[in-house]
C-alpha positions in Angstrom: -34.9 -27.0 -8.0 -32.6 -24.6 -6.2 -31.8 -25.1 -2.5 -33.8 -21.9 -1.8 -36.8 -23.2 -3.8 -36.6 -26.6 -2.0 -36.6 -24.8 1.4 -39.6 -22.7 0.4 -41.5 -25.8 -0.7 -40.6 -27.7 2.5 -41.7 -24.7 4.5 -45.0 -24.6 2.7 -45.6 -28.3 3.3 -44.9 -28.0 7.0 -47.4 -25.1 7.3 -50.3 -27.3 6.1 -52.8 -28.4 8.7 -53.5 -32.1 9.1 -56.5 -33.4 7.0 -60.0 -33.4 8.6 -63.2 -35.2 7.5 -66.8 -35.2 8.6 -67.9 -38.8 9.3 -71.5 -39.4 10.0 -71.9 -35.7 11.1 -68.9 -35.6 13.5 -65.5 -34.0 12.6 -62.6 -36.4 12.6 -58.9 -35.4 12.6 -56.7 -37.7 10.4 -53.3 -38.3 12.0 -50.7 -41.0 11.8 -49.9 -42.8 15.1 -46.6 -41.0 15.7 -48.3 -37.7 14.9 -51.1 -38.3 17.4 -48.6 -39.3 20.2 -46.4 -36.3 19.4 -49.4 -34.0 19.6 -50.6 -35.3 22.9 -47.2 -35.3 24.6 -46.1 -32.1 23.0 -49.2 -30.2 24.1 -48.8 -31.5 27.7 -45.1 -30.5 27.7 -45.5 -27.1 26.2 -49.0 -26.0 27.1 -50.9 -23.6 24.8 -53.1 -21.7 27.2 -56.0 -24.1 26.8 -56.6 -27.8 27.6 -56.5 -30.4 24.8 -59.2 -33.1 24.8 -58.7 -36.3 22.8 -61.6 -38.7 21.9 -62.0 -41.5 19.3 -64.7 -41.7 16.7 -66.4 -45.0 16.1 -70.0 -46.0 15.3 -70.9 -45.6 18.9 -69.5 -42.0 18.8 -71.6 -41.3 15.7 -74.7 -42.6 17.5 -74.1 -40.2 20.3 -72.4 -37.2 18.7 -73.1 -37.5 15.0 -76.0 -36.2 12.9 -79.1 -35.9 15.1 -77.4 -37.9 17.8 -78.7 -37.4 21.4 -75.5 -35.5 22.3 -75.0 -33.8 18.9 -75.5 -30.4 20.4 -72.6 -30.6 22.9 -70.6 -27.4 22.0 -67.2 -28.9 21.2 -64.4 -26.5 20.4 -61.8 -28.0 18.0 -58.0 -27.9 18.1 -57.6 -27.8 14.3 -56.3 -24.4 13.3 -59.0 -24.0 10.6 -61.8 -24.7 13.1 -62.0 -21.0 14.2 -62.8 -19.4 17.5 -65.2 -21.6 19.5 -66.9 -18.5 20.9 -66.7 -15.8 18.2 -69.3 -13.7 20.1 -67.7 -14.2 23.5 -68.1 -16.9 26.1 -71.6 -17.9 27.1 -73.3 -16.1 30.1 -73.4 -17.4 32.7 -69.9 -18.8 32.0 -69.7 -22.5 33.3 -65.9 -22.4 33.1 -65.3 -19.4 35.4 -63.5 -17.6 32.6 -61.1 -20.5 31.8 -60.5 -21.3 28.1 -62.5 -24.2 26.9 -61.2 -27.7 26.0 -60.2 -27.9 22.3 -60.6 -31.4 20.9 -58.9 -33.8 18.6 -61.3 -36.5 17.4 -59.2 -39.5 16.2 -60.2 -42.2 13.9 -61.4 -45.5 15.4 -63.6 -48.3 14.2 -63.2 -50.3 11.0 -66.2 -48.7 9.1 -64.8 -45.2 9.8 -61.3 -46.2 8.8 -62.6 -47.5 5.5 -64.8 -44.4 4.9 -61.8 -42.0 5.6 -59.7 -43.9 3.1 -62.4 -43.8 0.5 -62.7 -40.0 1.0 -59.0 -39.1 1.0 -57.4 -41.9 -1.0 -55.0 -42.5 1.9 -54.9 -45.5 4.3 -55.2 -44.1 7.8 -54.4 -46.1 11.0 -57.1 -46.9 13.6 -56.2 -44.8 16.7 -58.3 -46.3 19.5 -57.4 -45.1 23.0 -56.3 -48.7 23.8 -53.8 -48.5 20.9 -52.4 -45.1 21.9 -52.2 -45.4 25.7 -49.0 -47.4 25.8 -46.9 -45.0 23.6 -48.4 -42.0 25.4 -47.5 -43.4 28.8 -44.0 -44.3 27.6 -43.4 -40.8 26.3 -45.0 -39.2 29.3 -42.6 -41.1 31.6 -39.6 -40.2 29.4 -40.3 -36.4 29.6 -41.5 -36.4 33.3 -45.2 -35.7 32.9 -47.6 -36.5 35.7 -50.5 -38.8 34.7 -53.8 -39.3 36.5 -56.7 -41.7 36.0 -60.3 -40.7 36.6 -63.0 -43.4 36.4 -63.2 -47.1 36.9 -64.2 -49.3 39.9 -62.1 -48.9 43.0 -60.8 -52.5 42.8 -59.8 -51.9 39.2 -57.9 -48.8 40.1 -56.2 -50.6 42.9 -55.0 -53.3 40.4 -54.0 -50.6 38.0 -51.8 -48.9 40.6 -50.0 -52.2 41.3 -49.6 -52.9 37.6 -48.2 -49.5 36.8 -45.8 -49.7 39.8 -44.5 -53.1 38.4 -44.5 -52.4 34.7 -43.9 -48.6 34.5 -42.0 -47.6 37.7 -40.7 -44.5 36.0 -44.2 -43.1 35.3 -45.2 -40.3 37.7 -48.8 -41.2 38.7 -50.6 -38.1 40.0 -53.6 -40.0 41.3 -56.3 -42.5 40.7 -59.9 -41.4 41.3 -63.1 -43.4 41.3 -66.1 -41.0 41.5 -69.4 -42.8 42.2 -72.0 -42.6 39.5 -74.3 -40.4 41.5 -71.5 -37.8 41.7 -71.3 -37.6 37.9 -74.8 -36.2 37.8 -74.1 -33.6 40.4 -72.4 -30.4 39.3 -71.0 -29.5 42.8 -69.6 -33.0 43.2 -68.0 -32.9 39.7 -66.4 -29.6 40.6 -65.0 -31.2 43.8 -63.5 -34.1 41.8 -62.0 -31.6 39.3 -60.5 -29.8 42.2 -58.9 -33.0 43.5 -57.3 -33.5 40.1 -56.1 -29.9 40.0 -54.5 -30.3 43.5 -52.6 -33.4 42.3 -50.8 -31.4 39.6 -51.7 -33.9 36.8 -50.5 -32.9 33.4 -52.4 -35.7 31.6 -55.6 -37.2 32.8 -57.1 -40.5 31.4 -60.9 -40.2 31.8 -62.7 -43.5 31.6 -66.3 -42.8 32.4 -67.8 -44.4 29.3 -69.2 -42.7 26.1 -70.8 -40.1 26.0 -70.4 -39.3 29.7 -66.6 -38.9 29.6 -66.7 -36.5 26.7 -69.4 -34.4 28.2 -67.6 -34.4 31.6 -64.3 -33.3 30.0 -66.1 -30.5 28.0 -67.7 -29.1 31.1 -65.2 -29.8 33.9 -61.9 -30.5 32.1 -60.7 -26.9 32.3 -61.2 -26.9 36.1 -58.8 -29.8 36.5 -55.8 -27.8 35.4 -54.6 -30.7 33.2 -53.1 -29.8 29.9 -54.4 -33.0 28.2 -57.5 -35.0 29.0 -57.9 -38.4 27.2 -61.5 -39.7 26.8 -60.3 -43.3 26.5 -63.2 -45.4 27.9 -62.2 -48.9 28.8 -58.4 -48.3 28.7 -58.2 -48.4 32.5 -59.7 -51.9 32.5 -57.2 -53.1 29.8 -54.2 -51.5 31.7 -55.3 -53.1 35.0 -55.7 -56.5 33.4 -59.5 -56.5 34.3 -60.5 -56.9 30.6 -58.8 -58.4 27.6 -58.5 -56.9 24.2 -59.3 -58.9 21.1 -56.4 -60.7 19.5 -54.5 -58.6 17.0 -55.6 -60.6 14.0 -59.3 -60.1 15.0 -58.7 -56.3 15.3 -56.8 -56.1 12.0 -59.8 -57.7 10.2 -62.3 -55.3 11.8 -64.0 -57.9 14.1 -63.1 -56.5 17.5 -66.8 -55.4 18.0 -67.9 -59.1 17.6 -65.2 -60.2 20.0 -66.4 -57.7 22.6 -70.0 -58.5 22.0 -69.3 -62.2 22.6 -67.6 -61.5 25.9 -70.0 -58.8 27.2 -73.4 -59.4 25.4 -75.6 -57.9 28.1 -73.7 -54.6 28.2 -72.9 -54.3 24.5 -75.9 -55.9 22.6 -77.7 -52.6 22.3 -74.6 -50.6 21.2 -73.8 -53.0 18.4 -77.1 -54.5 17.3 -79.6 -51.6 17.9 -77.6 -48.4 17.8 -74.9 -49.5 15.4 -76.9 -50.1 12.1 -78.5 -46.6 12.0 -75.1 -45.0 12.8 -73.6 -47.0 9.9 -76.3 -45.6 7.6 -75.5 -42.0 8.8 -71.8 -42.7 8.2 -72.6 -43.7 4.6 -74.8 -40.6 3.9 -73.2 -37.8 5.9 -69.5 -38.0 5.3 -67.2 -35.7 3.3 -63.8 -33.9 3.4 -63.6 -30.8 5.6 -59.9 -29.9 5.3 -57.7 -31.5 2.6 -54.1 -31.9 3.6 -50.9 -33.9 3.4 -51.1 -37.5 4.5 -48.3 -36.8 7.0 -49.7 -34.2 9.5 -47.4 -31.3 10.0 -49.5 -28.9 12.1 -49.9 -29.3 15.8 -52.5 -27.8 18.1 
């Protein structure tokens, strides 16, 4: 092939969007680890006129947001370039976002059953990208390029421990703020707007939102644009892990797909319903309602 032909072929490859599948009724973006980190930090650094939300899809996510899930009608807009205009007929009236552009989402692959299903559909082995796996490289890159990072959610004592841990372990990271809204505020629209205004005043570029699924995703979708942050990460228990208030399963347990059992053994009262009651029906939906949405190259070249 001539050099001109090779250049055209390379240009064609780099114009392809990343692959996307439907798993249990919820769209999932298939990215490698480096591509996911590049996308998050790149969007926060450049901006694109709209905030990027990042969430992770596991069986609990399918239970809430998948086919016939209790939160399946949440009007997510998607970052994938083939997803189209989130409001082709114009924004809803009354507009809950005060004319601001809505959050556009990446939904990353998490949970062993979903990883296996994505590989079966695409013929490519994709990494598990839980928030707890991505947070360290994201914080490292954020510190390196000077992004301001805030943390919303978590008990006050956990956030106090997190502040001390970040100061000791990541002194170069610019922490915009740590906010612990009480649960009653999360059900109050005026209070949520006030918390979003605090985040906006802090100048945070990236906000880690740990309010638990599905509350954190619903909060970001509704109030995320009001925070002024370029990226909002729905990363659940990440604050507890970073602060040392909770321990992740050993790597060998995670690699064999048994992290759910580890967590259930350590928090049975909180997690028994999630894994033993809600999990099996979600697994059935995953098996029956999954297919490829957007074929693409294994190495994602597009960026939101």
